[in-house]
N, C-alpha and C positions, 0 to 999 in steps of 0.2 A: 552734055556738059554738067547738068545738075546731078546726073547719076555718078559721074566721075567725082564731083565735089563731095557727095555723100560718102563715097568709098574712101576718099582721102581723109575725111573727118573721122571715119571709123578706124582707119589705120593709125591716126594720131592718138586716139583714145587708148589703144592697146598698151603702150609703155607706161601709162599712168594708172592702170587698173591695179587695185590692191586687195580686193575681196572677191569671193566666189560669186556674189550677186552681180558685181560689175562685169565679170567674165560672161555670165549667163546672158546679161543684157546685150553684150557685144555679139554673142552667137545668134540671138534673136534678130538683131538688126542686120547681120550678115545674111540671114536666111531670106530677107526681103530683096537683097541685092545680088543674090547668088547667080552666077553663070560661069562658064568655063574660064573667062578672062579674070574675073574677080577671085576665083579659087586659086589661080596661079599667084595672084597678088598677095593673098593672105598667107599662102604657104611660104612665099619669099619673105614676108614680114616676120613670120614666126621663126624661120630659120636664121634670119639676120639679127636676132636678138643680141643686144650688147653682151660681151663676154663677162663683164663685171656684174650684170644684173641677175645674180643667181636666185634671188627670191621670186623672180618672175617665172622661173622654170615650172613649178607646180601649176601655176595659173595658166600658162600657155599649154601645158599638157592637158589640163582640164578642157580648155577651149578646143584643142585638137580632138579629144575624145568625144566631145559633144557634137562637133561637126561630122565626125566619122560615122555617127549613127545614120546620117543621111547620105553623105558623100564619102565613101570609103577610099577614094583615090587620094584624099588629102593626107590621111595617115600613112599610106604606103609610100607616097612621094616624099613625105618628110623623113621617114625612117631611112629610105634609100639615100637621101642627101646627107643625113647624119652619119651613116655607115661609111659613105665615100669620104667624108671629111675626116673620120677617125683614121682611116687607112692612110690618108695623106699626112696627118699629124704624126703618126707613128713612124712613117718612113723618114720624116724630117725630125731628127733628134735634137732640135734646138730647144734649150731650156727656157728661152724667153717666151715660148708659146704654151707654157704650162696652164695659163688661165683658160686658153681656148680648149685645151684638152679636157680640163675639169668641167667646163660648161657643156662640152659635147657628151661626155660620159654620163653626167648627171641627167642630161636631157633624155638619153637613151634609157636610163634607169627609171625615170618617172613615166615614160611611155610604156615601159614594161609593166609597171603596176596598173596602168589603165588598159592592159592587154592589147596594146597597139603594136608594140615591138615584140618579136618572137624571142623567148629566152635563149634560144640557140645563138642568136647574135651576141647576147651578153656574154655567154660562155666563151665564144670565139674571141671576143675582145679581151677577156681575162687571160685566155691562153696566150695571146700575142704579147701581152704585157709581162706575164710571168716567164716567158721564154727569154726575154731580155730583162733580167732582174736588176734594173736600175732604180734609183730613188724616185725619179720622175714617174716611171711606170708603176712603182709601188703606190705612190700617192693617187694615181688614177684608179687603181684597183680598190684602194681604201674608200675613195669617194663613191665608187660604184656600189660597194657593199653597204656603205652607210645609207645609200638611197634605196636600193632594192634588195639588200641581203636578207633582211627579215622576211620579206615577201617570198623570196625564192626558197628560204629555209622551211617555210610552212606549206609550200606546194608539194604534194606527194610526188609529182613527176620530176621535180628538180632538187629535192632534198638531198638525195644520196650524192648526186653529181656536185652540188655545192659543197657538201662536207668534204669530199675528196679534194676539191680545188683549194679549200681553206687549209686543210691539213698539209697539202703540198706547199702552200705559201708559208705556213708556220715552220715546217721543217727546213725549207730553203733559207728562211731568215736566220735560223740558228747557225747555219753554216757560213753566213756572210757577216762581214763587219760593217754594220750600219750605224747611223747616228741614233742618238737616244730618242729624238722626236719620231723618227721613222719606226723604231721598235715599239714605241708607245702607241702609234697609230695602228700597227699590225695587231698588237695585243687587244686594243679596244674593239677592233673589227672582229677579231676571232671570237671574243666572248660575247659580242653583240649577236652574231649569227649562230654561234654554236655554244649554247649555254652549258655550264659545267654540269657534270652528272649529279643528279639529285637522288638522294636516297628516298626510299618510300616514306610516306607520311607516317608519323608516329601514331600508332593506334591508341585511341583514347581508352582509358581504363573504364571498364564497366562498373560504374558506381552502384551501390545498392539502391533499391527503389526508394527507400526511405530518405536517403541523402538527396536523390534527385528531386523528391517532393519538397524537401526543405529548401533546396536551391531555387526551385520554381516559385515557392512562396516569397522568399526574401528578394530575389532579383527581378522577378517578373510581375508578381501580383501586388507587391507592397506599394501603396499609394495613399494620398490623404483620405480617400473615401473608404479604404478597405483595411486600414491598419488594425482596427479593433477586431474585425472578423479573423484576420490572420493570427492575432494574439490568441484568440480562442481556439483556432485550429492547432497552433503549436502546443497549447496546454493539453490537447488530446494526444500528443505524441508520447511514446514511452521514454519519458525523461529520466527514468531510473537507470537507463543505459548510458554509461559514461561516453561512449563513442558518439551517440546522437547529440548529447549536450555539447561535446567538443566541436562537432561539425557545425552545429547551430551558431556557436560562438565564433567560429572561423568565418562563417558567411556574413555575420553582422559586422565583424571587424574589416572584412574586405570592402564594405561600403565606405569606410574612411579612407581607403586607398583609391578606389575607382569611382566613388560617388561624387556628387556635385554639392556645392555649398547650399543650394536651394533644397536639396533632399535631406539635409541633416535635421531639419525640423520634423519631417515625417519619421525618420529613424528614432528620434528622441521620443516622439509620441508612442511609437511602437514599444520601445523599451520601458516607458512608464506604464503601459498596459501590462507588459510582462511582469513588472515588479509587483503588481497586485496579485497575480496568480502564481507565477514561478519566480520568486524573488532571487533565488540563488543564481539564475541565469543572468539577471540584470547586474548582480554583484560581480560576476566573473567578467562581464563586458566592461564594467567600470575599471576593474583591476587591470585588464589588458590595455585599456586606454591610457591609464596612468603610467604603465610600463613603457608604452610607446613614447609618451612625452619625455620621460626621463632618459630613455635610450637616445632620443633625438638630441637632447641637450649634451649627452656624452659624446656622440659622434660629431655633431655639428656639420653634417654633410649638406652642401648646398643643393644636391640632387633631390633631397627629401624635403626641401622647404615647403613645397606645396602641400605635401602630406601633413607636415607639422602645423601649418596654418589651419588645415581642415580639422585636425584633432582638437585644436583650441576652440574652433567654432562648435564642434560636437560637444565638448565639455560644457560650454556655455548654454547650449540648448538643453542639455541634461539637467542643469540647475534650474532652468526656466520651467521644466516639467517636474521639478521636485524629486529627481532621482538621486542627486547628490546635495549636500548641505553647503552653507556658505563658508564653513571652516576649511573645507577642501579647496574651494575656489581661492580663498586668500592665501592658503599655503602654496598653491601653484604660482600665484602672482608673486609672492615673496621669493620663491625659488628662482623665478625668471629674472628678477632684478638683483639677485644676490643680496637679499635684505640684511642678513646677519654677517656679511663679509666672510663667510666660511670658505668660499672658493671651491665648493665641491664640483661645480660644473663651470670651469673657467670660461670667460668670455673676453674676446679681444676688444680693444678700444675702437677699432675701425668697424667692427661688425655690429650693425644695428638691426639685425633680424628679430631679436627678441622684443624690440619695440613694436614691431608688427604683430608678434604673437600676443603681447599684452593688449594691444588695441583691439585685436580680433576678439579676444575673450571678453573685454569690457563692453564692446559693442553688442555682443550676444546677450549678456546678462547684467550689465552695469546698471540699467534702469531699475532693477529689482532691489538695489541697495539704496533705498530712499528714506528709510525710517529707522529710528532707534539706534541700537548699537552698531548695526551693519552700516549705517550712514557714516557714523564716526570712524569706523575702521576704513571705509573707502576714502574718506577725507585724508586720513593719515597716509594711506597707501599712495594717493595721488601726489602728495608732497615727496615721498621717497622715489616715486617714479619720475618726477621732475628732476630730482637730483641725479638719477641714473642716466637720463637723457643728456643732461648737461655735462656729465663725465665723459661722454663720447667725443672723440676728436673731430668726427665728421658724421653728420646725418644727412641723408639725401632729402631733397625737397618733398618728395611724396611722403616720406615718413614724418617729416615735420608737420605737413598739412594734416596727415592722418591723426597725429597726436593732438593737434589743435582742435580738430573736429570732435575728438573724444572728450576733451575738457569742456568744450562748448556744449556738448550734449548732456554731460553729467553735472558739471559745476560751472555754469556760465558766469557766475559772480566771483569766482576765485581769481585772485590776482597772481599772475605767474611771475616767477623769478627770472631775471635776465642773465645772471651769472651763476657759476657753480658755487661761489662762496655764499651768496644769499640763500641758495637752496640748502646748503649745509647748516646755516644758522637756523632756518625754519625747522629743519629736522631735529636740531638740538632742543629747540623749544618744545617740540612735540614729545621728545623723549623725557625731558624734565617733567612735563605735565603728566605723562603716563606713569612715572614713578610715584607721583603724589596720588594719582587716582588709584594705583594698586594698594597703597597704604590705607586709603580710605575704604577701599573694598574689603581689605582684611579685617578692619575694625567692624565694619557693618556685618560681615559674615559671622564674627564672634557673637555679636548681639543677636543675630538671627538664630544661631544655634541654641542660645538660652531660651528663646521664645518658642522653639519647636515643640517642646514638651507641653507647654500651655496650649499651643494650637492643636496638637493631637487630642488633648482631652476635650477641647471645645468642638471638635469636628462632629462627634456623635450628636451633641445637642443641636448644632446648627442644621444637621441633616433632618432631625425631627421637626425643627422649626420650619424648614423649607417646605416640607410636605403640607403643613398647615397654611403657610404663606401662599403656596400655589393655589389652593382652593379659595383663599381670601382674595388673591389677585384676580381670579376669574370673576368673582362676584363684583369686585371693584371695577373691572373693565366693563362689565355689563351696566353697572350703575353710571359709569362715565358716558357710555353710549347713550343711555336714556337721558342723562342731563344735557348732552349735546343736542339730542333730538328735541327735548322740551324747550331749550333755549330759543330755537328757531332763528339762529343767526344768519338769516338769508338776507343779503343786501339787496338794495334796489337795482344795483347793476346786474345781478344775476337774473332778477325778474325781467328787466329790459332785454337782456341778451336772449333769454329763453323765448319771450314773446316775439322778438325780431326773427329768430330762427324759424318759429312756427309760421309767421307771416310770409317769410321768404319761400319756405317749402310750399305753402299753399299757392302763392303766386306762380311759381315755376310749374307746379302740377296743373294749374288751370291753363297755362299757356300750352302745355303739352297735351292737354285733354285727358289727364290721368286721374285727377282728383275729382271724384263724384260725391263721395260721402266721407266725412271726417269722423273717424271712430278711433280715438286715442285711448288705449287702455292705460290708465294711470292708477297706481295704488292709492287708496283713500284710507285715512286713519279715522276710525269711528270713535267719537268721544261723546260726552254728555251733550244734550241739545243746548245750543246757545241761541242768543237772540239773533234775529235776522238782520245782519249788517250789510247785506248786498255783496258779500265776498264768500267764496268757496275755498276751503283749505285742502291742499293736496300734499302728498309726501314725495320728495325727490331723493333718490339714492345717489350719493356721490362717493367715488372711490378715491381715497388718498393713500397712494402706495398700495400696500396689501390690506388696508383697513377700509371697510365700508361704513359710511356715515349717512344717516337719514336726516334730511333737512325739511322744514316746513316751507310751503309755498302758498301764498294767497293769490287767488285769481278772481277777478270780477265775475259775478254770476251771469252777466249778459255777454261774456266773451264766448267765442266759438267753442273753445275747449270745454268750458263748463256746461254749455247747452248740449253739446254732443254727449258728454258724460251722463247728464240727467236723462237725455233721451234713451240712452242705452239701458239705464236702470229701469225706466218705465216699461220698455219693451220686455225686459227680462221678467218683471213683475206680472205683466199681462200674460206672458207665455206660461208662467208658473200657475196662475189662476186657472187657465184653460185646462192644463194637465190635471189640476186638482178636481175640477168638475167632471172631466172625462173618467177619472179613476173612481169617483163616487158613483157615477152612473153605472159603470161596469159592476161594481160591488152590489148595487141594488138589483140589477138584472139577474146576477148570479144567485142572490138569495131567493128571488121570486121563482126562478126555474127550479131550484133545489126543493122549495116547498111543494111544487107540483110533482115531484118525483121523476124528473127527467134523468136520462142516462148520462153518464159523465162525458163520453166521447161526443154525443150529440150536443151536449151543453157547450163544450169547447168550440165546436164548429160554428154554432150559432153566435157565440160571443165574438169569435174572430170575424164572422161576416158583419155583425153589427159594428164592430170596431172599424172595419174598412169603410163602411157606409158613413159612419160618423166623422171620419177624418177628411172627407171631401166627396165631390161628385164622381161616381164611378159607375160603369155599366155593370149591372148585376143580373146574372142568369139564374132563374129559379126553376126548379123542377115542380111539376104540378103536385107531387106528393108533399113537398115542403111548403107549398104556398099557403095552405090552410093553417099549418102549425107555426108559421113565422109571425111574430108580433113585432111590428115596426113602430117606431116613434112617428106620430103624424107630422112632426116638424121636419122629418128627413126628406131631402129632395132626391128623387129617384129619376134617373135620366131615361131609362127604358127597361121593359121586361121582355124576356124571350121565353116562350113556352116550348118545352121539349117533351116529345112523346105524348102530346095531348090527344 
């Protein structure tokens, strides 16, 4: 009974399976319950699948194919049952049973793809349907070809036979008067299984090696890390050749069509590097960019909107890297909003794409206009841009929010106008103020022209004075450093912080067992001897920006820093005294031996030997010939003698 219950639960799961994993789990569970009776039960369950549950057909076919790897009788029995059902349905020409016919033929097609059903059975079914060329039979053939047509078209053994069958169906359909839906189904199936003739692939033109190399540099190797190196490599190309320059320009401009917004920064850096070495290439690129912008304004084709936005981003990045100047940027901005009402490039009231272009350009380079005349020009433009936006009959929400973000980024304190009339009044105020400013500028320019001659005459005198002032400036700078040094403006806070840092370092080093001896090399300033006040003076070098200043620091003489410094001085003095005595001793010995007429080589050997003995305890090996002629200092300690050839 438990075995029966498990099998019933397994059969109930089958209609609810929706994924390949669930089907595989059912196959594994059935393998534990498999016997002759259960195999008949599962074949019957698969065959009796509901006629409307077409999505279950591929899953049931997978289950059948999995079980057929162990029990082949399952697949053979299921195919026989489906073939018998197909024959019964074709004999009965009832249009009501079309759903059962479609379920049956799709099931056979799926089993064919799993290599359970023989393709000959499929071709026999199509032959039976095409002999009786009715609309129901045509639907059955179309469903069969949708399921297994591509598979049979790719099999070498069935490709020719399938093509002949499809051609026959196509020709027969042209001779019959069928409904539009049936003709559409036949056409879809025909082109699904039998693709239209394709012409051979176009052979790519063999480009010159130099053009291939330029393409490789621009499209493959250009990156934030390599743009300087690539600019140097391009400088090595034969840029005298007009074709090379034209192709290089073409490759750079292609980046504005097929590139990304994030890559415009790198391309602008690359063009800025080219401007330093090959300026005419950068100029040509900027000219082509401006032509693209103007051409986009003339066409106003929505298909090129993405490219137009990318060109504005590219232009802004070029200004950021000082390839173009601010006059060009403001000229483009004024053209976009039709500043002078010239209507060279007309813009409809409903089209707000130019608002996006202006925002993109200002987002790329608007922060650079923060000082001087450029700031004033940007302030004036933002007022005119506000008037342009209010003149539109409708702006989408994303454009409104984009413009608000630009105003908040560039001029957060600016009060925005709510109506078009207010914006017009603000623009009139700006225009009246601009006229007054122009008159003032003209008067100031006339006054400047009168003073130009006087300035030219005084230039030569000023240059001569500058040379003398430079030398005086150097002397004054040195005197100022000495004054700062002599002042000794070292606060008590600096002393406390320095001592605290030294104490912390010593404590941490003691904990770690690192600090054994404190030897702090501190520069000392030697001055005239002063009275002993119990304080030692040191010099501390402080860096203020690019300027180095020396400050005085007084430390108690009983501090660790002063004691270690004094100890190091005493050790150096003692070592200097020892070296002096040793040098004097060697000079005396040399003079005594020279007075006795010793040979130079023997004299050097003896001096070297005595020097080794005087530096410390060493084992000395003497030859019996040298023993009598060697005069040693009685204070010298000799560890041992070894007599050789005695």
